[in-house]
TIDO-204696 format. One record per residue: residue in three letters; x, y, z of N, C-alpha, C in turn. Coordinates in steps of 0.2 Angstrom, whole numbers, padded with zeros to 4 digits, always signed. Atoms other than C-alpha are relative to their C-alpha. Layout:
N
ALAXYZXYZXYZ;...
END
This chain:
434
MET+0000+0008+0003+0480+0527+0462+0004-0005+0003;GLN-0003+0006-0003+0494+0519+0470-0003-0001+0007;LYS+0002+0003-0006+0485+0519+0487-0005-0005-0001;ALA+0004+0004+0001+0471+0511+0480+0002-0007-0002;THR-0002+0006+0001+0481+0497+0473+0004-0003+0006;HIS-0005+0003-0005+0491+0494+0489-0006-0001+0006;THR+0007+0004-0004+0473+0493+0498-0003-0005-0002;ILE+0002+0006+0003+0468+0480+0486+0003-0006+0002;THR-0007+0008-0002+0484+0468+0488-0001-0001+0007;MET+0000+0003-0008+0482+0470+0507-0006-0004+0002;GLU+0007+0002-0001+0463+0466+0507+0000-0007-0003;ALA-0002+0007+0003+0467+0451+0495+0003-0004+0006;LEU-0003+0005-0004+0480+0444+0507-0005-0001+0007;ARG+0005+0002-0006+0467+0446+0522-0004-0005-0001;LYS+0005+0006+0001+0455+0435+0513+0005-0006-0001;GLY-0005+0008+0001+0469+0420+0511+0000+0000-0006;LEU+0001+0002+0007+0468+0420+0492+0007-0002-0003;PHE-0009+0002+0003+0489+0422+0490+0000-0007+0006;ALA+0000+0006-0006+0489+0409+0507-0002-0006-0004;ARG+0003+0005+0005+0479+0397+0498+0002-0003-0005;LEU-0001+0002+0004+0486+0397+0483+0008-0001+0000;ALA-0005+0002-0003+0503+0395+0490+0000-0006+0004;GLY+0001+0005-0004+0497+0382+0501-0001-0005-0003;MET+0001+0005+0003+0491+0372+0487+0006+0000-0006;LEU-0005+0003+0004+0506+0372+0476+0007-0002+0005;THR-0004+0004-0006+0517+0368+0492-0001-0008+0000;LEU+0002+0006+0001+0505+0353+0493+0002-0004-0007;ILE-0002+0002+0007+0508+0349+0474+0007-0003+0001;ILE-0008+0000+0002+0527+0350+0475+0000-0006+0005;PHE-0002+0004-0006+0528+0340+0492-0003-0008-0004;GLY+0002+0005+0003+0517+0327+0484+0003-0005-0007;PHE-0004+0003+0006+0526+0324+0468+0006-0002+0002;VAL-0008+0002-0002+0543+0324+0476-0001-0006+0005;PHE-0001+0007-0006+0538+0310+0490-0005-0004-0001;TYR+0007+0005+0002+0523+0300+0482+0001-0002-0007;ILE-0001+0000+0007+0525+0303+0462+0006-0002-0001;ALA-0005+0000+0004+0543+0305+0458+0004-0006+0003;PRO-0003+0006-0001+0552+0290+0458+0007+0000+0006;THR-0004-0001-0008+0565+0296+0472-0004+0000+0005;GLY+0005+0000-0006+0551+0299+0483-0003-0007+0002;GLU+0000+0007-0002+0547+0281+0481+0006-0005+0002;ALA-0007+0004-0001+0563+0275+0483+0003+0001+0009;ILE-0002-0002-0007+0566+0285+0499-0005-0004+0005;ALA+0006+0002-0005+0549+0278+0507+0003-0009+0000;GLU-0002+0006+0000+0555+0260+0501+0006-0002+0005;VAL-0005+0002-0005+0571+0261+0510-0002+0001+0007;MET+0003-0001-0007+0563+0268+0525-0004-0006+0002;SER+0005+0006-0003+0551+0254+0526+0005-0007+0001;ARG-0004+0005-0001+0565+0241+0524+0004+0000+0006;ASP-0004+0000-0007+0575+0249+0538-0003-0002+0005;ASP+0003+0002-0007+0562+0245+0550-0001-0006+0001;GLN+0001+0007+0000+0559+0228+0544+0004-0006+0004;PRO-0005+0006-0005+0576+0218+0552-0003+0002+0006;SER+0001+0000-0008+0571+0227+0567-0006-0003+0003;SER+0005+0005-0002+0554+0219+0569+0001-0008-0001;GLU-0003+0007+0001+0562+0203+0562+0004-0002+0005;LEU-0003+0002-0004+0575+0203+0574-0003-0002+0007;GLU+0004+0002-0007+0563+0204+0588-0004-0005+0000;ALA+0004+0007+0001+0552+0191+0583+0005-0005+0002;ILE-0005+0006+0000+0568+0179+0583+0002+0001+0008;LEU-0003+0002-0006+0574+0185+0600-0006+0000+0005;GLU+0004+0000-0005+0556+0185+0608-0004-0007-0003;SER+0004+0006+0002+0551+0167+0600-0004-0004+0005;THR+0003+0004-0004+0547+0158+0616+0000+0005+0006;PRO+0001-0004-0006+0540+0165+0633+0007+0001+0004;ASP-0005-0001-0002+0557+0163+0640+0004+0006-0003;LYS-0003-0004+0005+0566+0171+0627-0002+0008+0001;LYS+0004-0007+0000+0553+0186+0627+0001+0005+0006;LEU+0001-0003-0007+0555+0189+0646+0007+0001+0000;GLY-0010-0002-0001+0575+0188+0645+0001+0006-0004;HIS+0000-0005+0002+0574+0200+0632-0001+0008+0001;ARG+0002-0005-0003+0564+0213+0639+0002+0003+0006;LEU-0003-0001-0008+0572+0213+0655+0007+0001-0003;SER-0008-0003+0002+0589+0215+0645-0002+0008-0003;ARG+0000-0005+0003+0582+0230+0637-0001+0005+0006;LEU+0001-0004-0007+0576+0237+0655+0007+0001+0003;ARG-0008-0001-0003+0594+0235+0661+0004+0002-0005;GLU-0004-0003+0004+0601+0242+0646-0002+0008+0000;THR+0003-0007-0001+0590+0257+0649+0001+0004+0006;ILE-0001-0002-0006+0592+0259+0666+0008+0001+0001;VAL-0008-0001+0000+0611+0256+0666+0004+0004-0004;ASN-0003-0003+0006+0616+0264+0651-0003+0006-0004;ASP+0002-0005+0004+0605+0275+0642-0003+0005+0003;LEU+0003-0006-0006+0596+0285+0656+0006+0004+0003;PRO-0005-0003-0004+0612+0289+0665+0004+0005-0005;ARG-0004-0005+0007+0620+0296+0647-0004+0005+0000;ALA+0005-0006+0002+0603+0307+0645+0001+0004+0007;MET+0001-0004-0006+0603+0313+0663+0007+0004+0001;GLU-0007-0003-0001+0622+0318+0662-0001+0006-0005;GLN+0000-0005+0004+0620+0327+0645-0007+0006+0002;ARG+0005-0006-0001+0605+0337+0652+0003+0004+0006;ARG-0002-0003-0005+0615+0341+0668+0005+0005-0005;ASP-0004-0005+0004+0628+0349+0655-0001+0006-0002;LEU+0003-0005+0005+0617+0359+0645-0003+0004+0005;ARG+0005-0005-0005+0608+0367+0662+0006+0006+0000;GLY-0004-0006-0003+0615+0385+0666+0002+0000+0007;TRP-0003+0000-0007+0621+0391+0682-0007+0003+0003;LEU+0006-0001-0004+0603+0398+0687-0005-0006+0001;ASP+0004+0009-0001+0595+0379+0684+0003-0003+0004;ARG-0003+0005-0005+0608+0372+0695-0001+0004+0007;ALA+0002-0005-0006+0605+0386+0708-0006-0002+0003;ARG+0007+0001+0000+0587+0382+0707+0000-0007+0002;GLU+0000+0007+0000+0590+0363+0707+0004-0001+0010;ARG-0003+0002-0007+0600+0364+0726-0006+0003+0003;ILE+0005-0002-0004+0585+0374+0732-0006-0006-0001;MET+0004+0004+0002+0571+0363+0723+0003-0005-0004;PRO-0003+0005+0006+0578+0347+0716-0005-0002-0004;ALA+0004+0001+0006+0571+0343+0699+0000-0008+0000;ASP+0001+0008+0002+0564+0325+0693+0007-0001-0005;PRO-0006+0003+0005+0579+0315+0686-0003-0002-0008;LEU+0003+0003+0006+0568+0308+0673-0005+0006-0003;THR+0005-0004+0004+0558+0318+0659-0006-0003+0001;ALA+0005+0003+0000+0540+0315+0657-0001-0006-0005;SER-0002+0005+0006+0544+0306+0641+0002-0008+0002;GLU-0004+0005-0002+0556+0294+0649-0004-0005+0005;THR+0003+0005-0003+0545+0290+0662-0007-0004-0003;LYS+0004+0003+0004+0532+0286+0650+0002-0007-0004;ASP-0003+0006+0004+0543+0274+0640+0001-0007+0006;LEU-0001+0005-0007+0548+0265+0658-0006-0002+0001;ARG+0007+0005-0002+0530+0262+0662-0003-0005-0005;ARG+0003+0005+0007+0526+0254+0644+0004-0006+0000;LEU-0004+0006+0000+0541+0244+0646-0003-0007+0006;GLY+0003+0004-0006+0536+0238+0663-0006-0004-0002;GLU+0007+0003+0002+0518+0233+0656+0003-0007-0004;ARG-0003+0004+0005+0528+0224+0642+0003-0007+0006;ILE-0005+0006-0006+0539+0214+0655-0007-0004+0004;ALA+0006+0001-0003+0523+0211+0665-0004-0004-0005;ASP+0002+0003+0005+0515+0204+0650+0003-0007-0002;ALA-0004+0006+0003+0529+0192+0645+0002-0003+0007;TYR-0001+0003-0005+0532+0187+0664-0007-0005+0001;HIS+0006+0004+0000+0514+0180+0664+0000-0006-0005;GLU-0001+0005+0005+0518+0171+0648+0004-0007+0002;ALA-0004+0004-0002+0533+0164+0655-0001-0004+0006;HIS+0003+0004-0007+0524+0159+0673-0005-0007-0004;GLU+0004+0005+0003+0511+0149+0662+0003-0006-0002;LYS-0003+0005+0001+0524+0140+0654+0004-0005+0005;PHE-0002+0004-0006+0532+0135+0672-0005-0004+0002;VAL+0006+0003-0002+0515+0129+0676-0001-0007-0004;GLU+0002+0005+0004+0513+0119+0661+0005-0005-0001;ASP-0006+0005-0003+0531+0111+0663-0002-0004+0005;ALA+0002+0004-0007+0526+0106+0680-0005-0006-0001;ARG+0006+0006+0001+0510+0096+0674+0002-0004-0006;ARG-0003+0006+0004+0520+0089+0660+0003-0005+0003;TRP-0003+0006-0005+0531+0081+0672-0004-0005+0004;GLU+0006+0005-0004+0517+0075+0683-0001-0005-0003;GLN+0003+0002+0004+0510+0067+0670+0006-0007-0003;THR-0005+0007+0002+0526+0055+0664+0000-0006+0005;ASP+0002+0007-0004+0528+0038+0670+0008-0001+0003;LEU-0006+0000-0003+0545+0042+0678+0000-0004+0008;ALA+0001+0004-0008+0549+0033+0697-0002+0006+0004;PRO+0005-0005-0003+0540+0042+0709+0005+0005+0004;HIS-0003-0004-0003+0556+0048+0718+0004+0005-0006;VAL-0003-0006+0006+0563+0056+0701-0005+0005-0001;ARG+0007-0004+0001+0545+0064+0699+0002+0005+0008;ARG+0000-0004-0005+0548+0071+0716+0005+0005+0001;LEU-0006-0006+0001+0566+0078+0715-0003+0005-0005;ILE+0002-0005+0004+0559+0087+0698-0005+0004+0003;ARG+0006-0005-0003+0544+0094+0707+0003+0005+0005;GLU-0004-0005-0005+0556+0100+0722+0004+0006-0003;ARG-0005-0006+0004+0568+0109+0711-0004+0004-0005;HIS+0004-0006+0002+0554+0116+0700-0003+0006+0005;GLN+0001-0004-0005+0548+0122+0715+0002+0006+0002;GLU-0006-0005+0001+0563+0131+0719+0000+0006-0002;ALA+0000-0005+0005+0565+0138+0704-0007+0005-0002;MET+0006-0003-0001+0548+0145+0704-0001+0007+0005;ALA-0001-0004-0006+0550+0153+0721+0004+0006-0002;ARG-0004-0006+0002+0565+0162+0715-0001+0005-0007;PHE+0002-0002+0006+0558+0166+0699-0004+0008+0002;GLN+0004-0002-0002+0544+0174+0706+0001+0006+0005;SER-0003-0004-0004+0553+0184+0721+0003+0005-0003;ARG-0003-0003+0004+0564+0190+0709-0004+0006-0004;HIS+0003-0004+0004+0550+0198+0698-0004+0005+0004;ASP+0003-0003-0003+0541+0204+0712+0004+0008+0003;ALA-0005-0006-0002+0556+0215+0719+0001+0003-0006;LEU-0001-0005+0008+0559+0221+0701-0006+0007-0002;ARG+0005-0005+0001+0541+0226+0699-0002+0006+0004;ARG+0001-0006-0004+0540+0236+0715+0004+0005-0001;HIS-0005-0004+0002+0556+0245+0711-0001+0005-0007;LEU+0003-0004+0007+0550+0250+0694-0005+0004+0002;GLN+0005-0006-0002+0534+0257+0701+0000+0005+0005;THR-0002-0005-0004+0541+0266+0713+0003+0006-0004;LEU-0004-0004+0004+0552+0274+0700-0004+0005-0002;VAL+0004-0004+0004+0537+0279+0689-0004+0004+0002;GLU+0005-0004-0004+0527+0286+0702+0002+0004+0004;SER-0004-0005-0005+0538+0296+0713+0002+0006-0004;LYS-0002-0006+0002+0545+0313+0711+0007+0002+0003;GLY-0005-0001-0005+0561+0322+0716+0005-0005+0002;GLU-0004+0003-0003+0573+0314+0727-0001-0007+0001;THR+0003+0006-0002+0562+0300+0731+0002-0005-0008;GLN-0001+0005+0008+0564+0295+0710+0007-0001+0000;ARG-0007+0000+0000+0581+0298+0712+0004-0005+0004;LYS-0001+0005-0004+0583+0285+0725-0003-0005-0003;ALA+0003+0007+0004+0572+0273+0717+0004-0001-0005;PHE-0004+0002+0008+0583+0274+0700+0006-0003+0002;ASP-0007+0004-0003+0599+0270+0711-0001-0005+0001;ASP+0002+0007-0003+0591+0255+0719-0001-0005-0005;LEU+0001+0006+0006+0585+0248+0702+0006+0000-0004;ARG-0006+0003+0005+0600+0250+0693+0006-0003+0004;THR-0004+0006-0004+0612+0242+0708-0004-0007-0001;GLU+0003+0007+0001+0600+0228+0706-0001-0003-0006;LEU-0001+0004+0007+0600+0226+0688+0007+0000-0003;GLU-0006+0003+0002+0618+0228+0687+0004-0006+0002;GLU+0000+0006-0002+0620+0213+0697-0002-0007-0001;THR+0005+0005+0004+0607+0203+0688+0003+0000-0007;PRO+0000+0001+0007+0612+0195+0671-0006-0003-0003;PHE+0005+0005+0005+0597+0191+0660+0000-0003-0006;GLU-0002+0004+0005+0607+0184+0645+0005-0004+0002;ARG-0006+0003-0002+0619+0171+0645+0006+0003-0001;ARG-0007-0004+0001+0636+0176+0647+0005-0003-0004;HIS-0004+0003+0006+0649+0174+0634+0006-0006+0003;THR-0005+0005-0003+0661+0158+0636+0006+0001-0005;PRO-0004-0001+0004+0677+0161+0630+0003-0007-0003;LEU-0002+0005+0003+0683+0150+0617+0008-0002+0001;ASP-0008+0004+0000+0700+0138+0619-0001-0004-0003;PRO-0003+0004+0004+0706+0131+0605+0000-0008+0000;ASN-0001+0007+0000+0711+0116+0612-0006-0003+0005;GLN+0005+0005-0003+0695+0110+0621-0008+0004-0004;LEU+0006-0002+0005+0683+0113+0606-0005-0007+0001;PRO+0006+0006-0001+0665+0102+0607+0002-0005-0006;TRP+0002+0004+0005+0670+0093+0591+0008-0001-0001;GLY-0007+0002+0002+0685+0084+0582+0003-0006+0002;PRO-0001+0007-0004+0695+0069+0586+0002-0002+0007;SER+0000+0001-0007+0694+0062+0603+0007-0002+0002;ASP-0007+0002-0003+0710+0061+0614+0000-0008+0002;SER-0001+0008-0002+0715+0042+0616+0004-0002+0006;GLN-0004+0002-0006+0724+0045+0632-0006+0000+0006;VAL+0004+0002-0005+0714+0036+0646+0003-0001+0006;ARG-0004+0002-0006+0718+0033+0663-0001-0007+0000;GLU-0001+0008-0001+0721+0014+0668-0006-0003+0004;PRO+0006+0002-0003+0708+0003+0672+0000-0002+0007;ILE-0002+0001-0007+0705+0001+0691-0001-0006+0001;THR+0001+0008-0003+0708-0016+0699-0002-0001+0007;ASN+0002+0001-0006+0704-0012+0715-0006+0005+0004;PRO+0008-0003-0001+0686-0011+0723+0000+0007+0006;GLU-0001-0007-0004+0692+0003+0735-0001+0006-0005;GLU-0002-0005+0005+0697+0014+0721-0007+0002-0005;PHE+0010-0002+0003+0677+0012+0713-0001+0003+0004;LYS+0006-0002-0005+0670+0015+0729+0003+0008+0000;GLU-0003-0006+0000+0682+0032+0730-0003+0005-0007;ILE+0000-0004+0009+0679+0038+0711-0006+0001-0001;LEU+0006+0000+0000+0662+0032+0708-0006+0000+0006;GLY+0005+0000-0006+0654+0030+0725-0005-0006+0001;ILE+0004+0007+0001+0649+0012+0722+0004-0004+0002;LEU-0004+0006+0000+0656-0004+0726-0001-0005-0006;PRO+0002+0005+0006+0656-0014+0709+0003-0007+0001;ARG-0004+0006+0001+0661-0031+0706+0004-0001-0005;THR-0005-0001+0004+0678-0031+0698+0005-0008-0001;ALA-0005+0007+0000+0691-0042+0692-0004-0006-0004;TYR+0003+0006+0002+0679-0054+0683+0003-0001-0009;PRO-0004+0001+0007+0691-0060+0668-0005-0004-0005;LEU+0005+0003+0003+0676-0062+0657+0004-0002-0007;VAL-0002+0003+0006+0682-0072+0640-0003+0005-0005;ALA+0004-0003+0006+0669-0064+0628-0007+0000+0002;ALA+0009-0002-0002+0650-0058+0629-0002-0006-0002;ASN+0005+0007+0001+0639-0073+0630+0006-0007+0001;GLN-0003+0006+0001+0654-0086+0633+0005-0001+0006;LEU-0001+0000-0007+0657-0086+0651+0001-0008+0002;PRO+0000+0007-0003+0665-0103+0658-0004-0001+0005;ILE+0004+0002-0005+0654-0113+0668+0003+0001+0007;GLY-0004+0000-0006+0667-0114+0682-0001+0009+0003;LEU+0001-0006-0001+0667-0094+0680-0007+0003+0004;LEU+0008-0002-0002+0649-0093+0683-0002-0001+0007;SER+0002+0003-0007+0647-0103+0699+0004+0004+0006;GLY-0004-0003-0006+0661-0092+0707-0003+0006+0000;THR+0001-0008-0001+0653-0075+0703-0009+0000+0001;THR+0008+0000+0000+0633-0080+0706+0002+0003+0008;LEU+0002-0001-0007+0628-0072+0723-0007-0001+0002;ALA+0006+0004-0002+0614-0082+0731-0002+0006+0007;ALA+0003-0005-0006+0613-0067+0746-0001+0005-0003;ALA+0003-0007+0001+0605-0050+0745-0003+0000-0004;PRO+0007+0000+0004+0589-0053+0737-0001+0007-0004;PRO+0001-0007+0006+0582-0040+0723-0004+0004+0006;VAL+0004-0006-0003+0573-0024+0730-0004+0002-0005;ASP+0007-0003+0007+0558-0014+0721+0006+0004-0004;ALA-0003-0004+0005+0572-0003+0713+0002-0004-0005;ASP-0004+0003+0005+0578-0017+0702-0007-0004-0004;LEU+0005+0000+0005+0561-0019+0695-0004+0008-0003;ALA+0003-0005+0003+0559-0002+0691+0001+0005-0003;GLN-0002-0003+0006+0559+0011+0678+0006+0005+0002;THR-0004-0006-0001+0573+0024+0676+0000+0004-0005;LEU+0000-0003+0005+0578+0037+0665+0003-0003-0006;GLU-0003+0006+0005+0590+0023+0655-0006-0006-0001;VAL+0005+0007+0001+0577+0008+0659-0007+0003-0001;ARG+0005-0002+0000+0561+0011+0651-0004-0005-0003;PHE+0005+0007+0001+0545-0001+0649-0005+0004-0005;THR+0004-0001+0005+0540+0006+0631-0004-0006-0001;ASP+0002+0004+0004+0528-0002+0620+0003-0007-0003;GLU-0004+0003+0005+0540-0009+0609+0005-0006+0005;ILE-0004+0005-0005+0551-0016+0625-0004-0006+0002;GLN+0003+0005-0005+0537-0025+0634-0003-0005-0007;ASP+0002+0004+0006+0530-0032+0616+0005-0004-0002;LEU-0006+0004+0001+0548-0040+0613+0001-0004+0007;ALA+0000+0004-0006+0548-0046+0632-0006-0005-0002;ALA+0007+0005+0001+0532-0054+0628+0000-0005-0006;ASP+0002+0005+0006+0536-0062+0611+0008-0003+0002;LEU-0006+0004-0002+0553-0069+0619-0002-0005+0007;ASP+0003+0003-0008+0541-0077+0632+0002+0000+0007;ASN-0003-0002-0008+0547-0067+0647+0005-0005+0003;ASP-0003+0004-0003+0561-0079+0647+0008+0003+0001;PRO-0004-0003+0000+0578-0073+0653+0006-0001-0005;THR-0004+0003+0007+0588-0084+0640+0000+0002-0004;GLN+0000-0004+0006+0580-0080+0626+0001+0009+0000;ILE-0002-0008-0001+0580-0061+0632+0008+0002-0001;HIS-0008-0001+0000+0600-0062+0634+0001-0002-0008;ALA-0002+0001+0007+0602-0071+0616-0002+0004-0004;TRP+0001-0005+0007+0592-0059+0606+0003+0007+0001;VAL-0003-0007+0000+0600-0044+0613+0008-0002-0002;HIS-0007+0003+0003+0617-0053+0611+0000+0000-0007;ASN-0001+0000+0009+0613-0057+0592-0003+0005-0003;HIS+0002-0007+0004+0605-0040+0587+0002+0006+0002;ILE-0003-0007-0001+0613-0026+0597+0008+0000-0002;ARG-0007-0002+0001+0630-0020+0588+0003+0004+0004;TYR-0004-0004-0006+0642-0014+0601+0004+0006-0004;ILE-0002-0008+0000+0648+0005+0600+0006+0000+0005;PRO-0003+0000-0005+0665+0006+0608+0001+0008+0003;SER-0001-0006-0004+0662+0022+0620-0003-0001+0006;HIS+0001+0001-0008+0659+0025+0638-0006+0004+0003;GLY+0006-0003-0003+0643+0030+0648-0007-0001-0003;SER+0006+0001+0003+0626+0031+0645-0001+0006-0005;ILE+0000-0006+0007+0623+0040+0628-0006+0000-0003;GLN+0006-0002+0004+0605+0036+0621-0006-0005+0004;GLY+0004+0004-0002+0596+0024+0632-0004-0006-0002;ALA+0002+0005+0003+0585+0008+0630-0003+0000-0007;GLN+0005+0001+0006+0572+0012+0618+0005+0003-0006;ALA-0005-0001+0007+0586+0021+0606+0003-0005-0001;THR-0002+0005+0003+0595+0006+0607-0003-0004-0001;LEU+0005+0003+0002+0581-0003+0603-0001+0001-0008;GLU+0002-0002+0007+0577+0006+0588+0008+0001-0004;GLY-0005+0000+0005+0595+0007+0581+0005-0004-0001;ARG-0003+0008+0001+0602-0010+0585+0006+0002+0001;SER-0007-0001-0001+0617-0002+0592+0001+0004+0007;GLY+0000-0005-0006+0624+0005+0608+0007-0003+0005;ASN-0006+0001-0004+0640+0005+0620-0002-0005+0005;ALA+0000+0004-0004+0641-0007+0635-0005+0004+0004;MET+0005-0002-0004+0629+0003+0646-0006+0000-0004;ASP+0007+0003+0003+0616+0005+0633-0002-0007-0002;THR+0001+0007+0002+0616-0012+0628-0002-0003+0007;ALA+0002+0004-0006+0615-0018+0647-0005+0003+0002;GLY+0007-0004-0002+0600-0004+0650-0004-0003-0004;LEU+0005+0004+0004+0591-0013+0635+0000-0007+0002;LEU+0001+0007-0003+0594-0030+0642-0003+0001+0008;ILE+0004+0000-0007+0589-0025+0660-0008+0003-0002;SER+0007-0003+0002+0572-0014+0652-0004-0008-0002;LEU+0006+0007+0002+0566-0032+0643+0000-0003+0007;LEU-0001+0006-0005+0571-0043+0659-0005+0004+0006;ARG+0006-0002-0005+0561-0030+0672-0006+0001-0005;ALA+0007+0000+0001+0546-0029+0659+0000-0007+0000;ALA+0002+0008+0000+0547-0048+0659-0001-0001+0008;GLY+0002+0001-0005+0545-0046+0677+0007-0004+0005;ILE-0005+0003-0004+0563-0052+0682+0005+0005+0003;PRO-0005-0005-0004+0574-0041+0695+0007-0001-0005;SER-0007-0001+0002+0590-0035+0686+0003+0006+0001;ARG-0002-0006-0003+0602-0022+0689+0007+0001-0004;TYR-0005+0000+0004+0618-0014+0681+0006-0003+0004;ALA-0006+0001-0003+0636-0020+0686+0005+0002-0002;TYR-0005-0004+0001+0652-0011+0685+0008-0002+0002;GLY-0007+0002-0002+0670-0016+0684+0005-0002-0004;THR-0006-0001+0005+0687-0019+0677-0001-0008-0002;VAL-0001+0006+0003+0687-0036+0665+0006+0000-0004;GLU-0005+0002+0004+0699-0044+0654-0003-0007-0004;ALA+0002+0004+0004+0697-0053+0638+0006-0001-0005;PRO-0004+0002+0005+0708-0061+0624+0000+0008-0005;ALA+0000-0004+0006+0714-0048+0611-0003-0001-0006;GLU+0004+0001+0007+0708-0055+0596-0008-0001+0001;LYS+0008+0000-0003+0690-0057+0604-0002+0008+0000;VAL+0000-0007-0001+0693-0037+0608-0001+0003-0007;MET-0001-0005+0006+0698-0034+0591-0007-0001-0004;ASN+0006+0003+0004+0682-0043+0583-0005+0005+0004;TRP+0006-0005-0005+0670-0034+0597+0000+0007-0003;VAL+0001-0007+0001+0676-0016+0593-0002+0001-0008;GLY+0002-0001+0008+0671-0020+0573+0006-0002-0005;GLY-0005+0003+0006+0687-0029+0565+0006+0004+0000;ALA-0008-0002-0001+0702-0021+0572+0004-0005-0004;HIS-0004+0004+0003+0717-0026+0563+0005-0002+0006;THR-0005+0002-0006+0728-0026+0579-0002+0002+0006;PRO+0003-0003-0007+0726-0025+0598+0000+0007+0001;GLU+0001-0007-0002+0733-0007+0597-0005+0003-0004;ALA+0005-0004+0004+0722-0001+0585-0007-0001+0003;ALA+0007+0002-0005+0705-0011+0597+0003+0006+0005;MET+0000-0003-0005+0713-0002+0611+0000+0009-0001;ASN+0000-0008+0003+0715+0016+0602-0008+0001-0001;LEU+0008-0002+0002+0696+0015+0596-0003+0000+0008;MET+0003+0000-0006+0691+0011+0615+0003+0005+0003;ALA-0001-0006-0003+0701+0025+0621-0001+0006-0003;GLN+0003-0007+0003+0694+0038+0610-0007+0000+0001;GLY+0007+0000-0004+0677+0032+0615-0001+0002+0008;GLY-0001-0002-0009+0683+0036+0634+0001-0004+0004;ILE+0000+0006-0003+0684+0017+0639+0006+0000+0003;PRO-0006+0002-0003+0698+0016+0652+0003-0007-0001;VAL-0002+0006+0003+0709+0003+0643+0008-0002+0001;THR-0007+0001+0000+0726-0005+0645+0002-0008-0003;GLY-0001+0005+0001+0735-0020+0637+0006-0005+0004;ILE-0005+0004-0004+0743-0036+0645+0006-0005-0006;THR-0006+0003+0005+0759-0042+0636+0002-0007+0003;GLN-0004+0005+0001+0765-0059+0635+0005-0002-0005;GLY-0005+0002+0004+0781-0064+0627+0001+0007-0003;GLY-0002-0006+0003+0783-0045+0622-0007+0002-0007;GLN+0005-0001+0004+0766-0046+0613-0007+0001+0003;ILE+0006-0001-0004+0747-0040+0618-0004-0006+0000;THR+0003+0005-0001+0738-0055+0624-0007+0001+0000;HIS+0006+0000-0004+0725-0049+0634-0001+0008-0001;ILE+0001-0007+0000+0717-0032+0634-0006+0001+0007;ARG+0005-0001-0006+0709-0025+0652-0003+0007-0001;PHE+0003-0005+0002+0697-0013+0652-0007+0000+0005;GLU+0005-0001-0004+0682-0006+0662-0006-0001-0004;HIS+0005+0003+0004+0666-0013+0657-0008+0002+0005;VAL+0006+0001-0004+0647-0013+0661-0004-0005-0002;TRP+0004+0006+0003+0635-0028+0660-0006+0001+0005;ALA+0007+0001-0004+0618-0034+0668+0001-0006+0006;GLN+0002+0006-0004+0614-0044+0683-0006-0003+0000;ALA+0007+0003+0001+0599-0054+0683-0001-0005+0006;TRP+0002+0004-0005+0590-0063+0697-0006-0006-0002;VAL+0004+0005+0005+0584-0080+0689+0003-0006+0004;ASP+0001+0007-0002+0581-0097+0693+0007-0005-0002;TYR-0006+0000+0001+0600-0103+0693+0000-0008+0003;PHE-0001+0006-0004+0600-0118+0705-0007-0005-0001;PRO-0006+0004+0002+0599-0133+0701+0000-0001-0008;GLY+0002+0000+0007+0594-0131+0683+0007+0005-0003;ARG-0006-0003+0004+0608-0119+0679-0003+0007-0005;GLY+0004-0005+0004+0594-0106+0671-0002-0003-0004;MET+0003+0003+0004+0588-0119+0660-0007+0002-0002;THR+0007-0003-0001+0571-0114+0664-0002+0004+0006;HIS+0001-0005-0005+0564-0100+0675-0006-0001+0002;GLN+0007+0000-0005+0552-0102+0689+0000+0006+0005;THR-0001-0005-0005+0558-0092+0704+0008+0002+0001;GLY-0006-0002-0001+0574-0083+0705+0004-0002+0006;ASP-0004+0002-0006+0587-0089+0717+0009+0004+0002;SER-0009-0004+0002+0605-0079+0711+0000+0004-0004;TRP-0001-0005+0006+0611-0065+0703+0005-0002-0005;ILE-0002+0002+0005+0618-0071+0687+0003+0006-0005;PRO-0004-0008+0005+0630-0058+0677-0002-0004-0008;MET+0002+0002+0007+0623-0056+0659+0004+0006-0005;ASP-0003-0005+0004+0635-0048+0647-0002-0001-0008;ALA+0004+0000+0007+0626-0045+0630+0005+0003-0005;
END
């Protein structure tokens, strides 16, 4: 009787009834724990949330074609320089003496099949990002060619762009060859290809290097009012700026030059050249500037008066915003204002150019010019904070005049004999300080 019972039990097991019941019970418990029970739902939700930041971060790091290429190249560099050498070292530590002896006779591949597959996939992703970045390079070149910049500026941009494209393509081709050799070779050939690629990637940064922070050189904060003395020697200007400006014009104030001074500073020689009518990065012929010049009858006197009466002076140094922004904001420093004046004059067909030098003006005029300073020292401090080389000239223990470096315009106007009252054909370079 016992033998029959034992036979029936084994037969039942052979038919799988018990196995099917056990499998069904396991499936029910698994589904309850991971899909029906609140704990399982919470685990699934946490796992989903953990994956989400990674994809969001990658989307940020690859938001543009150049960022995408840089990010993927950085991943390749991290893999080749750090991750794979560490994995190969761990595999060497786990090998027994028999494996090491066999490798001396028949060297094994340094990379596993899984690692080779991952590198091949990463190489394909880098190739896709490279093509996107290359298309952006081409589009940038096309966009620059369609601008209305001066021909020599476009030519310079074109040459530098072509040089950058050549370096970009050469480095990508070299990297692609190294990576292709690595994933397609075996044994010692693969090891040598890995070492070559690792050496190249170690010497090639794909991300911006960290710039150490100097708390004394922050990009914001109060400006330093310590500036150099204004230059009064033309040779010093030539040495520092590479130009020979007109220096030491004792301007009394904007638009208030004495007649005797004007006659002494006009330049009848050196007629204008084509560049004196051309556009530059600062001098622009926008629709607004051309319309304004036309509204002012393309007359140099009216153009100068309009700029003088409508543009507020800002005590800063150098080209900051260009002609169009100066027109829109109705304010600018000396170079911005001169740039707007030159843009209007050139749009009116009047040759004009920048002039740079050291000038002197009465302290009370400068105090009003910078926005209503109460003392000469305050006016000089404002100018120095803007980077303008400035110093005071004292008489009787008080600052009576202020000397500073300045930018103004020169226009080729019809000056003789009517002194610019009517403009027909230019005959002299006349300083215009608005």
